[in-house]
C-alpha positions in Angstrom: 22.0 -42.5 19.2 25.4 -43.3 17.7 26.1 -45.6 14.8 25.7 -48.6 17.0 22.3 -49.4 18.4 23.9 -51.4 21.2 26.4 -48.7 22.3 24.9 -48.5 25.8 25.1 -52.2 26.3 28.7 -52.3 25.2 29.8 -49.5 27.5 27.9 -51.1 30.4 29.5 -54.5 29.8 33.0 -53.0 29.3 32.6 -51.2 32.6 31.8 -54.4 34.4 34.3 -56.8 32.7 37.5 -57.3 34.6 39.2 -58.9 31.5 40.2 -61.9 33.7 40.0 -64.2 30.6 38.0 -67.0 32.2 35.3 -66.7 29.5 37.9 -66.9 26.7 39.1 -70.3 28.0 35.6 -71.6 28.4 34.5 -70.8 24.8 36.2 -72.3 21.7 34.9 -69.3 19.6 36.5 -66.7 22.0 39.6 -68.8 22.2 39.9 -68.9 18.4 39.3 -65.1 18.3 41.7 -64.4 21.2 39.1 -62.2 22.8 37.2 -62.0 26.0 33.6 -60.9 26.2 34.8 -57.4 27.2 37.0 -57.5 24.1 33.8 -57.8 22.0 32.4 -54.7 23.6 35.7 -52.9 23.2 36.0 -54.0 19.5 32.5 -52.7 18.7 33.1 -49.4 20.3 36.5 -49.0 18.7 35.0 -49.6 15.3 32.3 -47.0 16.0 34.9 -44.4 17.0 36.8 -44.9 13.8 33.7 -44.5 11.5 31.5 -41.6 10.5 29.0 -43.5 8.5 27.2 -46.9 8.7 29.2 -48.0 5.7 32.5 -47.1 7.3 31.4 -48.8 10.5 30.5 -52.0 8.6 33.9 -52.0 6.9 35.7 -51.4 10.2 33.9 -54.4 11.9 34.2 -56.7 8.8 38.0 -56.0 8.7 38.4 -57.3 12.2 38.3 -61.1 11.8 38.6 -61.7 15.5 35.6 -59.6 16.3 33.5 -61.3 13.6 34.6 -64.7 14.8 33.6 -63.9 18.4 30.2 -62.5 17.5 29.1 -64.8 14.6 30.8 -67.9 16.2 28.7 -67.7 19.5 26.5 -70.6 20.2 24.5 -68.7 22.9 25.4 -71.6 25.2 26.4 -69.3 28.1 29.4 -71.5 28.9 31.3 -68.2 29.2 28.7 -66.7 31.5 29.0 -69.7 33.8 32.7 -68.9 34.4 32.2 -65.1 34.8 32.9 -64.0 38.4 31.0 -60.7 37.7 28.0 -62.6 36.3 27.9 -60.3 33.3 24.9 -60.7 31.0 26.6 -62.3 28.0 23.3 -62.8 26.2 22.6 -59.1 26.2 26.0 -58.4 24.9 26.0 -60.8 22.0 22.4 -60.3 21.1 23.1 -56.6 20.8 26.1 -57.3 18.7 24.0 -59.5 16.4 21.4 -56.7 16.1 24.2 -54.3 15.0 25.6 -56.9 12.6 22.2 -57.3 11.1 21.5 -53.6 10.8 25.0 -53.1 9.1 24.4 -55.9 6.6 27.1 -58.1 8.2 24.9 -61.3 8.3 24.2 -62.5 4.8 20.6 -63.1 3.9 21.2 -66.8 3.1 22.1 -67.3 6.8 18.5 -66.5 7.9 16.1 -66.3 5.0 14.6 -69.8 5.7 14.2 -69.3 9.5 12.1 -66.0 9.6 9.6 -67.7 11.9 7.4 -64.6 12.2 6.6 -64.8 8.5 4.2 -67.0 6.6 6.9 -69.2 5.2 10.0 -70.6 6.9 11.6 -74.0 6.7 9.2 -75.5 9.2 5.9 -74.2 7.7 7.1 -75.1 4.2 7.9 -78.6 5.3 4.5 -78.9 6.9 2.7 -77.6 3.9 4.5 -79.8 1.5 3.9 -82.9 3.6 0.4 -82.2 4.8 1.0 -81.6 8.5 -1.4 -79.3 10.3 -3.1 -78.8 13.6 -6.1 -76.7 12.9 -8.3 -79.1 14.9 -6.1 -78.6 18.0 -5.7 -74.8 17.8 -9.1 -74.3 19.5 -8.5 -70.6 20.4 -8.3 -69.8 16.7 -11.4 -69.9 14.4 -11.1 -72.3 11.5 -13.4 -74.1 9.0 -14.0 -76.7 11.6 -14.8 -74.6 14.7 -15.3 -71.2 16.2 -12.6 -69.6 18.3 -12.9 -70.8 21.9 -11.8 -68.9 25.0 -12.5 -71.4 27.7 -9.4 -73.6 27.5 -7.7 -74.7 30.7 -4.2 -75.3 29.3 -2.2 -74.4 26.2 0.4 -76.7 24.7 3.5 -75.3 23.0 5.3 -78.0 21.0 7.7 -75.7 19.2 8.8 -75.6 15.6 10.9 -78.8 15.4 8.5 -81.1 17.2 5.4 -79.8 15.4 7.1 -80.2 12.0 9.1 -83.3 12.3 7.1 -85.3 14.9 3.4 -84.8 14.1 2.3 -88.1 15.7 4.4 -87.4 18.8 2.9 -83.9 19.0 -0.6 -85.2 18.8 0.0 -87.9 21.4 1.5 -85.4 23.8 -1.4 -83.0 23.2 -3.9 -85.7 24.0 -2.1 -86.5 27.3 -2.0 -82.8 28.3 -5.8 -82.6 27.6 -6.5 -85.8 29.5 -4.6 -84.6 32.6 -5.1 -80.9 32.4 -8.5 -80.3 31.0 -9.6 -78.6 27.8 -6.4 -77.8 25.8 -5.4 -75.7 22.8 -2.2 -75.8 20.8 0.0 -72.7 20.3 1.1 -73.5 16.8 4.0 -71.0 16.5 7.7 -70.5 17.4 9.4 -68.7 20.3 11.6 -66.8 17.9 15.0 -68.1 18.9 16.2 -68.2 15.3 15.3 -64.6 14.9 17.5 -63.7 17.8 20.4 -65.6 16.2 19.9 -63.6 13.0 19.9 -60.3 14.9 16.2 -59.7 14.8 15.8 -59.4 18.5 12.8 -57.0 18.5 11.0 -59.3 16.0 11.6 -62.3 18.3 10.1 -60.4 21.3 7.1 -59.3 19.2 6.5 -62.9 18.2 6.5 -64.0 21.8 4.1 -61.2 22.6 1.8 -62.3 19.8 1.9 -65.8 21.3 1.1 -64.4 24.7 -2.0 -62.6 23.2 -3.2 -65.9 21.8 -2.7 -67.6 25.2 -4.7 -64.8 26.9 -7.5 -65.2 24.3 -7.6 -68.9 24.9 -8.3 -68.4 28.6 -5.6 -70.9 29.5 -4.0 -70.6 33.0 -1.2 -73.0 32.2 1.3 -73.2 29.3 3.0 -76.5 28.8 6.2 -76.3 26.7 8.2 -79.1 25.3 11.5 -77.2 25.0 13.3 -75.3 27.8 14.1 -72.4 25.5 10.4 -72.0 24.6 9.5 -72.1 28.2 12.0 -69.4 29.2 11.0 -67.1 26.4 7.3 -67.5 26.8 7.5 -67.0 30.6 9.2 -63.7 30.0 6.6 -62.6 27.4 3.7 -63.6 29.7 5.2 -61.7 32.6 5.8 -58.7 30.5 2.1 -58.7 29.6 1.1 -59.2 33.2 -0.6 -62.5 32.6 -1.1 -65.0 35.5 -0.2 -68.0 33.4 2.1 -70.7 34.9 4.7 -72.0 32.4 5.9 -75.5 32.8 8.1 -78.0 31.0 6.1 -81.0 29.7 8.2 -83.6 31.6 7.8 -81.9 34.9 4.1 -81.2 34.4 3.4 -84.8 33.5 5.4 -86.1 36.5 3.4 -84.0 38.9 0.2 -85.7 37.6 1.5 -89.2 38.0 2.0 -89.9 34.3 3.6 -93.3 33.6 5.9 -93.6 30.5 4.2 -95.6 27.8 7.3 -97.5 26.7 10.2 -99.1 28.5 13.5 -97.2 28.6 16.0 -98.0 25.9 18.5 -100.7 26.7 22.1 -99.6 27.4 23.5 -96.5 29.1 21.5 -93.3 29.0 23.2 -89.9 28.5 21.1 -86.9 29.4 22.1 -83.8 27.4 21.4 -80.7 29.4 19.9 -77.9 27.4 21.8 -74.6 27.0 18.6 -72.9 28.2 18.4 -75.0 31.3 20.7 -72.7 33.4 20.2 -74.3 36.8 19.5 -77.9 35.6 15.9 -77.8 37.0 14.3 -78.9 33.7 16.7 -81.8 33.5 15.8 -82.9 37.0 12.1 -82.7 36.1 12.8 -85.0 33.2 14.7 -87.4 35.3 11.7 -87.6 37.6 9.3 -88.1 34.7 11.4 -91.0 33.4 11.8 -92.5 36.8 15.6 -92.1 36.8 17.2 -91.7 40.2 20.9 -91.0 41.0 23.4 -93.7 40.1 21.1 -95.6 37.7 23.4 -95.9 34.7 22.7 -92.3 33.7 25.4 -89.8 32.8 24.9 -86.1 32.2 26.8 -83.7 29.8 26.5 -80.0 29.3 27.2 -77.7 26.4 25.7 -76.8 23.0 24.8 -79.5 20.5 26.1 -77.3 17.7 22.8 -75.8 16.6 22.8 -72.7 18.8 23.3 -69.2 17.5 23.1 -70.2 13.8 26.8 -70.8 13.8 26.5 -73.3 11.0 25.6 -70.5 8.7 28.9 -68.8 9.6 31.2 -71.8 10.0 29.4 -74.9 8.4 31.9 -77.5 9.7 31.7 -76.3 13.3 28.3 -77.6 14.0 29.5 -81.1 13.2 32.6 -80.7 15.3 30.6 -79.5 18.2 28.1 -82.3 17.9 31.0 -84.8 17.8 32.5 -83.2 20.9 29.3 -83.8 22.8 28.6 -87.3 21.4 32.1 -88.3 22.4 30.8 -88.5 25.9 28.3 -91.2 24.9 29.6 -94.8 25.1 28.8 -97.4 22.5 25.3 -98.7 22.7 24.0 -95.7 24.6 21.1 -93.4 24.0 21.6 -89.6 24.1 18.4 -88.0 25.5 18.0 -84.3 24.7 15.8 -81.8 26.4 15.4 -79.7 23.2 13.9 -81.1 20.0 16.4 -79.1 18.0 19.3 -80.8 19.9 17.7 -84.2 19.1 17.5 -83.2 15.4 21.2 -82.0 15.4 22.5 -85.2 17.1 20.4 -87.4 14.8 21.7 -85.6 11.7 25.3 -85.9 12.9 24.8 -89.6 13.6 23.5 -90.0 10.0 26.6 -88.2 8.6 29.1 -90.1 10.9 27.4 -93.3 12.0 28.3 -94.8 15.4 26.5 -97.1 17.9 24.7 -94.3 19.6 21.0 -93.3 19.4 19.5 -89.8 19.6 16.2 -89.4 21.4 14.1 -86.6 22.8 12.8 -87.1 26.3 9.2 -87.1 24.9 10.1 -90.2 22.9 10.8 -92.0 26.1 7.5 -91.0 27.6 5.2 -91.7 24.6 4.7 -94.4 22.0 5.2 -92.2 19.0 8.8 -91.6 17.8 10.7 -89.3 15.4 11.5 -91.0 12.1 14.7 -89.1 11.3 15.5 -91.2 8.2 12.2 -90.2 6.7 12.4 -86.6 7.8 15.9 -86.0 6.4 14.9 -87.7 3.1 11.8 -85.4 2.9 13.8 -82.3 3.8 16.3 -83.0 1.0 13.6 -84.0 -1.4 11.8 -80.6 -1.0 14.6 -78.8 -2.8 15.0 -81.3 -5.7 11.3 -82.1 -6.2 8.4 -80.2 -7.6 8.5 -77.6 -4.9 12.2 -76.8 -5.3 11.8 -73.8 -7.5 9.1 -72.3 -5.2 11.4 -72.8 -2.2 14.3 -71.2 -3.9 12.2 -68.2 -4.8 10.7 -67.9 -1.3 14.0 -68.1 0.5 16.1 -66.2 -2.1 
């Protein structure tokens, strides 16, 4: 192996890339860098050829601002892939580049120390611990003080980090509906590891999903119901790798198939459905439309593209997340509700609307299906208070 772990991926990509430039025009980060995806591969290989030690390689990459911009500025939104005539695997290319950046010390610790979701403490588990949020009674496949480990569950529910932390009432209401309609349920109280991929810990992200798959296998569940498209995609891959016959579904589609009726009326005003980056073919969005009873031409508009949270770009270019969120929210007319597929998107839009208020609301599709709602004013206040209150010193030490 050479100095770059991803050398093989770079050579493979470079051999397939025609340098047509369509990806550059589709991606603001590539446009700013003046590179194509093939240019990323070429830049990494050129840096490797110029170096004889990891230290020299790190210096060579760091001294190429266009290359750093292209790799660290990637939202993982796949807008570039959608324009690629050769259908090159952009995710493989940039994930490998992030892995090499991580190995070479080119991603500062402060960019990822609070989102190591395979460790005991991350920003989500710390928030839950400080504010008394837990689901031991719902994680039936795991032994706890209240019950023995149970392996006869019919369905497993995967709320994901953001929903489990910031929407505990919504999590519990959704879980109850899953159990009512699907039989004995258990909760997979963990993350899919997307933040680890963004930080360049690809192997750790895969290991985390494999650990989740082990838990699902132990529970006996034959169905996995996920709230977020990204969680569904990652867990489907992990379960298939393990050879498990478990069907993975998005919550909205799963509920629609069982005749679930939304428990609250739709918001007044126009609805803008924000397609998730992980929803490549739009199938999850269509399932959500069905669950909400929204047909074609019913005052619903759809927009694509990253909300600004993808790829941990905010840790590299803090202002860009806000600019990206603004770009997406600009499609939403006054008095409208932006409905996201991914809870992290909902969080990102809500935070931006707090920073730059306008007459637009941010909702997750689950909030349109159930009575419980996110309370973002409370959540943001509690997140900020964690660092200035009695737990501030502990958090600073944990995430130092």
